[in-house]
PAKEDREN-308196 format. One record per residue (C-alpha): residue number from 1; residue in one letter; x, y, z. Coordinates in steps of 0.5 Angstrom, whole numbers, plus 500, padded with zeros to 3 digits. Example, Ala and Ser with C-alpha at 12.3 -4.5 7.8 and 13.67 -1.06 7.14 Angstrom:
<r resi="1" resn="A" u="525" v="491" w="516"/>
<r resi="2" resn="S" u="527" v="498" w="514"/>
//
This chain:
<r resi="1" resn="M" u="539" v="481" w="553"/>
<r resi="2" resn="D" u="544" v="477" w="549"/>
<r resi="3" resn="A" u="544" v="482" w="543"/>
<r resi="4" resn="I" u="541" v="487" w="539"/>
<r resi="5" resn="A" u="541" v="489" w="532"/>
<r resi="6" resn="P" u="537" v="494" w="527"/>
<r resi="7" resn="A" u="531" v="489" w="524"/>
<r resi="8" resn="S" u="528" v="494" w="519"/>
<r resi="9" resn="A" u="527" v="501" w="517"/>
<r resi="10" resn="D" u="521" v="504" w="513"/>
<r resi="11" resn="A" u="518" v="510" w="510"/>
<r resi="12" resn="S" u="516" v="513" w="517"/>
<r resi="13" resn="F" u="520" v="515" w="523"/>
<r resi="14" resn="R" u="519" v="509" w="527"/>
<r resi="15" resn="R" u="525" v="504" w="528"/>
<r resi="16" resn="Y" u="526" v="497" w="529"/>
<r resi="17" resn="F" u="531" v="493" w="533"/>
<r resi="18" resn="R" u="531" v="485" w="534"/>
<r resi="19" resn="V" u="533" v="483" w="541"/>
<r resi="20" resn="N" u="536" v="476" w="543"/>
<r resi="21" resn="V" u="534" v="474" w="550"/>
<r resi="22" resn="G" u="537" v="467" w="550"/>
<r resi="23" resn="D" u="533" v="463" w="545"/>
<r resi="24" resn="T" u="528" v="468" w="544"/>
<r resi="25" resn="T" u="528" v="474" w="539"/>
<r resi="26" resn="W" u="523" v="480" w="540"/>
<r resi="27" resn="I" u="522" v="486" w="536"/>
<r resi="28" resn="A" u="523" v="493" w="539"/>
<r resi="29" resn="M" u="520" v="499" w="536"/>
<r resi="30" resn="D" u="522" v="506" w="537"/>
<r resi="31" resn="A" u="516" v="511" w="535"/>
<r resi="32" resn="P" u="518" v="518" w="537"/>
<r resi="33" resn="P" u="511" v="520" w="540"/>
<r resi="34" resn="D" u="512" v="527" w="537"/>
<r resi="35" resn="R" u="513" v="524" w="530"/>
<r resi="36" resn="E" u="509" v="518" w="531"/>
<r resi="37" resn="D" u="502" v="516" w="535"/>
<r resi="38" resn="S" u="503" v="508" w="537"/>
<r resi="39" resn="A" u="496" v="508" w="540"/>
<r resi="40" resn="P" u="493" v="506" w="533"/>
<r resi="41" resn="F" u="498" v="501" w="532"/>
<r resi="42" resn="V" u="496" v="497" w="538"/>
<r resi="43" resn="R" u="488" v="498" w="537"/>
<r resi="44" resn="V" u="489" v="495" w="530"/>
<r resi="45" resn="A" u="494" v="489" w="532"/>
<r resi="46" resn="Q" u="489" v="487" w="537"/>
<r resi="47" resn="A" u="483" v="488" w="532"/>
<r resi="48" resn="L" u="487" v="484" w="527"/>
<r resi="49" resn="A" u="489" v="478" w="532"/>
<r resi="50" resn="Q" u="482" v="477" w="534"/>
<r resi="51" resn="I" u="479" v="476" w="527"/>
<r resi="52" resn="G" u="485" v="471" w="526"/>
<r resi="53" resn="V" u="490" v="475" w="522"/>
<r resi="54" resn="P" u="497" v="473" w="524"/>
<r resi="55" resn="V" u="500" v="480" w="527"/>
<r resi="56" resn="P" u="506" v="481" w="532"/>
<r resi="57" resn="V" u="504" v="480" w="539"/>
<r resi="58" resn="I" u="505" v="486" w="543"/>
<r resi="59" resn="R" u="508" v="484" w="549"/>
<r resi="60" resn="N" u="510" v="491" w="552"/>
<r resi="61" resn="A" u="508" v="498" w="550"/>
<r resi="62" resn="D" u="510" v="505" w="553"/>
<r resi="63" resn="L" u="506" v="509" w="549"/>
<r resi="64" resn="T" u="508" v="516" w="553"/>
<r resi="65" resn="R" u="515" v="514" w="550"/>
<r resi="66" resn="G" u="514" v="511" w="544"/>
<r resi="67" resn="F" u="517" v="504" w="545"/>
<r resi="68" resn="L" u="513" v="497" w="544"/>
<r resi="69" resn="V" u="516" v="490" w="545"/>
<r resi="70" resn="L" u="513" v="485" w="539"/>
<r resi="71" resn="S" u="514" v="478" w="538"/>
<r resi="72" resn="D" u="518" v="477" w="532"/>
<r resi="73" resn="L" u="515" v="475" w="525"/>
<r resi="74" resn="G" u="522" v="473" w="522"/>
<r resi="75" resn="S" u="526" v="477" w="517"/>
<r resi="76" resn="T" u="524" v="474" w="511"/>
<r resi="77" resn="H" u="519" v="479" w="507"/>
<r resi="78" resn="L" u="514" v="476" w="501"/>
<r resi="79" resn="L" u="518" v="481" w="496"/>
<r resi="80" resn="S" u="525" v="477" w="498"/>
<r resi="81" resn="T" u="522" v="470" w="497"/>
<r resi="82" resn="L" u="519" v="473" w="490"/>
<r resi="83" resn="Q" u="525" v="475" w="488"/>
<r resi="84" resn="Q" u="529" v="469" w="490"/>
<r resi="85" resn="G" u="524" v="465" w="485"/>
<r resi="86" resn="A" u="519" v="463" w="489"/>
<r resi="87" resn="E" u="513" v="460" w="485"/>
<r resi="88" resn="P" u="508" v="467" w="485"/>
<r resi="89" resn="K" u="501" v="463" w="485"/>
<r resi="90" resn="A" u="504" v="459" w="491"/>
<r resi="91" resn="A" u="507" v="465" w="495"/>
<r resi="92" resn="Y" u="501" v="469" w="494"/>
<r resi="93" resn="A" u="496" v="464" w="497"/>
<r resi="94" resn="P" u="497" v="466" w="504"/>
<r resi="95" resn="A" u="497" v="473" w="503"/>
<r resi="96" resn="A" u="491" v="472" w="499"/>
<r resi="97" resn="A" u="488" v="468" w="505"/>
<r resi="98" resn="A" u="490" v="473" w="510"/>
<r resi="99" resn="L" u="487" v="479" w="506"/>
<r resi="100" resn="L" u="480" v="475" w="505"/>
<r resi="101" resn="T" u="480" v="474" w="513"/>
<r resi="102" resn="M" u="481" v="481" w="514"/>
<r resi="103" resn="Q" u="475" v="483" w="509"/>
<r resi="104" resn="L" u="470" v="477" w="511"/>
<r resi="105" resn="R" u="471" v="477" w="519"/>
<r resi="106" resn="G" u="473" v="485" w="520"/>
<r resi="107" resn="Q" u="467" v="488" w="518"/>
<r resi="108" resn="D" u="465" v="490" w="525"/>
<r resi="109" resn="A" u="472" v="492" w="527"/>
<r resi="110" resn="A" u="472" v="496" w="521"/>
<r resi="111" resn="L" u="466" v="500" w="524"/>
<r resi="112" resn="H" u="471" v="503" w="529"/>
<r resi="113" resn="L" u="476" v="505" w="524"/>
<r resi="114" resn="P" u="477" v="512" w="520"/>
<r resi="115" resn="R" u="473" v="512" w="514"/>
<r resi="116" resn="Y" u="477" v="513" w="507"/>
<r resi="117" resn="D" u="472" v="518" w="505"/>
<r resi="118" resn="E" u="473" v="523" w="500"/>
<r resi="119" resn="A" u="477" v="528" w="504"/>
<r resi="120" resn="L" u="482" v="523" w="505"/>
<r resi="121" resn="L" u="482" v="520" w="498"/>
<r resi="122" resn="R" u="483" v="527" w="495"/>
<r resi="123" resn="R" u="488" v="529" w="500"/>
<r resi="124" resn="E" u="493" v="523" w="498"/>
<r resi="125" resn="M" u="492" v="525" w="491"/>
<r resi="126" resn="S" u="494" v="532" w="492"/>
<r resi="127" resn="L" u="501" v="530" w="494"/>
<r resi="128" resn="F" u="502" v="528" w="486"/>
<r resi="129" resn="P" u="502" v="536" w="484"/>
<r resi="130" resn="E" u="506" v="538" w="490"/>
<r resi="131" resn="W" u="511" v="533" w="491"/>
<r resi="132" resn="F" u="512" v="529" w="484"/>
<r resi="133" resn="L" u="510" v="535" w="479"/>
<r resi="134" resn="H" u="513" v="541" w="483"/>
<r resi="135" resn="R" u="519" v="538" w="487"/>
<r resi="136" resn="H" u="521" v="532" w="483"/>
<r resi="137" resn="L" u="520" v="535" w="475"/>
<r resi="138" resn="A" u="520" v="542" w="477"/>
<r resi="139" resn="M" u="513" v="543" w="474"/>
<r resi="140" resn="G" u="509" v="549" w="477"/>
<r resi="141" resn="P" u="502" v="546" w="475"/>
<r resi="142" resn="T" u="498" v="551" w="471"/>
<r resi="143" resn="D" u="490" v="552" w="472"/>
<r resi="144" resn="T" u="489" v="548" w="466"/>
<r resi="145" resn="V" u="493" v="542" w="469"/>
<r resi="146" resn="R" u="490" v="543" w="476"/>
<r resi="147" resn="A" u="483" v="542" w="472"/>
<r resi="148" resn="I" u="485" v="536" w="469"/>
<r resi="149" resn="L" u="487" v="533" w="475"/>
<r resi="150" resn="D" u="481" v="535" w="479"/>
<r resi="151" resn="R" u="477" v="532" w="473"/>
<r resi="152" resn="A" u="481" v="525" w="474"/>
<r resi="153" resn="E" u="480" v="525" w="481"/>
<r resi="154" resn="A" u="473" v="526" w="481"/>
<r resi="155" resn="V" u="472" v="520" w="477"/>
<r resi="156" resn="L" u="477" v="516" w="482"/>
<r resi="157" resn="V" u="473" v="518" w="488"/>
<r resi="158" resn="Q" u="467" v="516" w="486"/>
<r resi="159" resn="S" u="469" v="509" w="484"/>
<r resi="160" resn="A" u="472" v="509" w="491"/>
<r resi="161" resn="L" u="466" v="511" w="495"/>
<r resi="162" resn="E" u="461" v="507" w="491"/>
<r resi="163" resn="Q" u="465" v="500" w="492"/>
<r resi="164" resn="P" u="463" v="496" w="498"/>
<r resi="165" resn="Q" u="467" v="498" w="504"/>
<r resi="166" resn="A" u="472" v="493" w="508"/>
<r resi="167" resn="F" u="477" v="493" w="513"/>
<r resi="168" resn="V" u="483" v="496" w="509"/>
<r resi="169" resn="H" u="490" v="495" w="511"/>
<r resi="170" resn="R" u="492" v="501" w="507"/>
<r resi="171" resn="D" u="499" v="498" w="505"/>
<r resi="172" resn="Y" u="498" v="491" w="504"/>
<r resi="173" resn="H" u="504" v="489" w="500"/>
<r resi="174" resn="S" u="510" v="485" w="499"/>
<r resi="175" resn="R" u="515" v="489" w="504"/>
<r resi="176" resn="N" u="509" v="488" w="509"/>
<r resi="177" resn="L" u="508" v="481" w="509"/>
<r resi="178" resn="M" u="513" v="477" w="513"/>
<r resi="179" resn="V" u="514" v="469" w="510"/>
<r resi="180" resn="T" u="514" v="465" w="517"/>
<r resi="181" resn="A" u="517" v="458" w="518"/>
<r resi="182" resn="A" u="511" v="455" w="517"/>
<r resi="183" resn="G" u="510" v="458" w="510"/>
<r resi="184" resn="G" u="504" v="463" w="512"/>
<r resi="185" resn="V" u="505" v="470" w="512"/>
<r resi="186" resn="G" u="505" v="475" w="518"/>
<r resi="187" resn="V" u="502" v="482" w="517"/>
<r resi="188" resn="I" u="506" v="488" w="519"/>
<r resi="189" resn="D" u="505" v="496" w="518"/>
<r resi="190" resn="F" u="498" v="496" w="519"/>
<r resi="191" resn="Q" u="497" v="502" w="524"/>
<r resi="192" resn="D" u="494" v="507" w="518"/>
<r resi="193" resn="A" u="488" v="502" w="517"/>
<r resi="194" resn="V" u="481" v="505" w="515"/>
<r resi="195" resn="R" u="474" v="503" w="513"/>
<r resi="196" resn="G" u="474" v="504" w="505"/>
<r resi="197" resn="P" u="474" v="501" w="498"/>
<r resi="198" resn="V" u="474" v="493" w="498"/>
<r resi="199" resn="T" u="479" v="493" w="492"/>
<r resi="200" resn="Y" u="484" v="498" w="496"/>
<r resi="201" resn="D" u="488" v="492" w="499"/>
<r resi="202" resn="L" u="487" v="488" w="493"/>
<r resi="203" resn="V" u="491" v="493" w="488"/>
<r resi="204" resn="S" u="496" v="494" w="493"/>
<r resi="205" resn="L" u="498" v="487" w="494"/>
<r resi="206" resn="Y" u="498" v="485" w="486"/>
<r resi="207" resn="K" u="500" v="492" w="483"/>
<r resi="208" resn="D" u="506" v="492" w="488"/>
<r resi="209" resn="C" u="510" v="498" w="488"/>
<r resi="210" resn="Y" u="516" v="494" w="488"/>
<r resi="211" resn="V" u="515" v="488" w="484"/>
<r resi="212" resn="A" u="511" v="487" w="477"/>
<r resi="213" resn="W" u="507" v="482" w="474"/>
<r resi="214" resn="H" u="504" v="481" w="467"/>
<r resi="215" resn="E" u="497" v="485" w="467"/>
<r resi="216" resn="D" u="493" v="478" w="465"/>
<r resi="217" resn="Q" u="496" v="475" w="471"/>
<r resi="218" resn="V" u="494" v="481" w="476"/>
<r resi="219" resn="L" u="487" v="481" w="473"/>
<r resi="220" resn="T" u="486" v="473" w="474"/>
<r resi="221" resn="W" u="488" v="474" w="481"/>
<r resi="222" resn="A" u="483" v="480" w="482"/>
<r resi="223" resn="E" u="478" v="476" w="479"/>
<r resi="224" resn="E" u="479" v="470" w="484"/>
<r resi="225" resn="H" u="479" v="474" w="490"/>
<r resi="226" resn="R" u="472" v="477" w="487"/>
<r resi="227" resn="L" u="469" v="470" w="486"/>
<r resi="228" resn="R" u="471" v="469" w="493"/>
<r resi="229" resn="L" u="468" v="475" w="496"/>
<r resi="230" resn="L" u="462" v="473" w="492"/>
<r resi="231" resn="A" u="461" v="466" w="495"/>
<r resi="232" resn="A" u="461" v="470" w="501"/>
<r resi="233" resn="G" u="455" v="474" w="499"/>
<r resi="234" resn="W" u="459" v="480" w="498"/>
<r resi="235" resn="P" u="455" v="485" w="492"/>
<r resi="236" resn="V" u="461" v="484" w="487"/>
<r resi="237" resn="N" u="457" v="480" w="482"/>
<r resi="238" resn="D" u="459" v="485" w="476"/>
<r resi="239" resn="A" u="466" v="482" w="474"/>
<r resi="240" resn="Q" u="467" v="488" w="469"/>
<r resi="241" resn="R" u="465" v="493" w="474"/>
<r resi="242" resn="F" u="470" v="490" w="479"/>
<r resi="243" resn="Q" u="475" v="490" w="474"/>
<r resi="244" resn="R" u="474" v="498" w="473"/>
<r resi="245" resn="W" u="474" v="499" w="481"/>
<r resi="246" resn="F" u="480" v="495" w="481"/>
<r resi="247" resn="D" u="484" v="499" w="476"/>
<r resi="248" resn="Y" u="481" v="506" w="478"/>
<r resi="249" resn="M" u="483" v="504" w="486"/>
<r resi="250" resn="G" u="490" v="502" w="483"/>
<r resi="251" resn="L" u="491" v="509" w="479"/>
<r resi="252" resn="Q" u="489" v="513" w="486"/>
<r resi="253" resn="R" u="494" v="509" w="490"/>
<r resi="254" resn="H" u="499" v="510" w="485"/>
<r resi="255" resn="I" u="498" v="517" w="484"/>
<r resi="256" resn="K" u="499" v="518" w="491"/>
<r resi="257" resn="V" u="505" v="514" w="491"/>
<r resi="258" resn="L" u="509" v="518" w="486"/>
<r resi="259" resn="G" u="508" v="524" w="491"/>
<r resi="260" resn="I" u="510" v="520" w="497"/>
<r resi="261" resn="F" u="516" v="517" w="494"/>
<r resi="262" resn="A" u="518" v="524" w="492"/>
<r resi="263" resn="R" u="517" v="527" w="498"/>
<r resi="264" resn="L" u="521" v="522" w="502"/>
<r resi="265" resn="W" u="527" v="524" w="498"/>
<r resi="266" resn="Y" u="526" v="532" w="498"/>
<r resi="267" resn="R" u="523" v="532" w="505"/>
<r resi="268" resn="D" u="526" v="526" w="509"/>
<r resi="269" resn="G" u="532" v="525" w="505"/>
<r resi="270" resn="K" u="530" v="518" w="504"/>
<r resi="271" resn="G" u="532" v="517" w="497"/>
<r resi="272" resn="G" u="532" v="509" w="496"/>
<r resi="273" resn="Y" u="524" v="510" w="494"/>
<r resi="274" resn="L" u="526" v="514" w="487"/>
<r resi="275" resn="S" u="528" v="508" w="484"/>
<r resi="276" resn="D" u="521" v="505" w="484"/>
<r resi="277" resn="L" u="518" v="511" w="481"/>
<r resi="278" resn="P" u="519" v="508" w="474"/>
<r resi="279" resn="L" u="514" v="502" w="476"/>
<r resi="280" resn="V" u="509" v="506" w="479"/>
<r resi="281" resn="L" u="509" v="511" w="473"/>
<r resi="282" resn="R" u="508" v="505" w="469"/>
<r resi="283" resn="Y" u="502" v="503" w="473"/>
<r resi="284" resn="V" u="499" v="510" w="472"/>
<r resi="285" resn="L" u="500" v="510" w="465"/>
<r resi="286" resn="A" u="497" v="503" w="464"/>
<r resi="287" resn="V" u="490" v="505" w="467"/>
<r resi="288" resn="T" u="490" v="512" w="464"/>
<r resi="289" resn="A" u="491" v="509" w="457"/>
<r resi="290" resn="K" u="485" v="504" w="458"/>
<r resi="291" resn="Y" u="479" v="508" w="460"/>
<r resi="292" resn="S" u="476" v="514" w="455"/>
<r resi="293" resn="E" u="474" v="518" w="461"/>
<r resi="294" resn="L" u="482" v="519" w="463"/>
<r resi="295" resn="A" u="484" v="521" w="456"/>
<r resi="296" resn="E" u="486" v="528" w="458"/>
<r resi="297" resn="L" u="490" v="526" w="464"/>
<r resi="298" resn="D" u="493" v="520" w="459"/>
<r resi="299" resn="Q" u="495" v="526" w="454"/>
<r resi="300" resn="F" u="498" v="530" w="459"/>
<r resi="301" resn="L" u="502" v="525" w="462"/>
<r resi="302" resn="R" u="505" v="523" w="456"/>
<r resi="303" resn="E" u="506" v="529" w="453"/>
<r resi="304" resn="E" u="508" v="533" w="459"/>
<r resi="305" resn="V" u="511" v="529" w="464"/>
<r resi="306" resn="V" u="514" v="523" w="461"/>
<r resi="307" resn="H" u="520" v="526" w="458"/>
<r resi="308" resn="R" u="521" v="531" w="464"/>
<r resi="309" resn="F" u="521" v="525" w="469"/>
<r resi="310" resn="D" u="526" v="521" w="465"/>
<r resi="311" resn="T" u="530" v="528" w="465"/>
<r resi="312" resn="A" u="529" v="528" w="473"/>
<r resi="313" resn="Q" u="531" v="521" w="474"/>
<r resi="314" resn="Q" u="538" v="521" w="470"/>
<r resi="315" resn="G" u="539" v="528" w="473"/>
<r resi="316" resn="L" u="539" v="524" w="480"/>
<r resi="317" resn="G" u="544" v="518" w="477"/>
<r resi="318" resn="L" u="537" v="514" w="476"/>
<r resi="319" resn="T" u="537" v="511" w="469"/>
//
């Protein structure tokens, strides 16, 4: 072993180190077994590799102690490539292709994954009142507010469950896609994969919490993906319905993320995600303003939440 250095960190308790051995580099993953179960990582890595999705090769694994040695996919995230001015359509093309492979060839593998069912969808959205409203904005949700949230959640859950179900990475965004030397992408952070709505990873990719694109561009990319699925025989022939699925799935995800990013600060002491909250809230408001059945949620957010959010961010020195 010639050298070892931190490789990256994420929102979990896992740590990654780059290990140089001669001319070869490896990634050592430290996942404390009392905090992280690495068995799903191994299972999903094997499933994705079998269907041709580029993921790290697992060289060694000691699940009892929480150590894994992985092939090194490099240190360039898709996000950094985009931030450096890469042409978006070309930069996203390998990620879109890998997502399509995962969905088209991953149907059998998805049957062995946990279901993205109503209980999980609602449990995720419960993070919003607990950590974003209560902890970040110091709002004690009233019965009226809880009723508004419950009605909105019912709409989002119904939309998610009526979609064709697919292999879902569950965090398919620019920080979890590594740009390879050959110009492709390597996929990481897939251990929470589930079988769920076909638009989930699509909205994670194009309504990314770390980089934003014009809505027309996002909808064009989503429509292009729908047409590829349709050509492969998937029941996604209604473009308007697919767009609604896409928007509602994004709203569910971003409501969850507002709670998660707040929790990362108040529970785990990781404040780096707080600066990403404004973009996530903008995504939420763009969808609630668009659909009449979300009007009461939209009104609540604009009248009660937005100004409190601005105050909370300013109080933390984030403007």
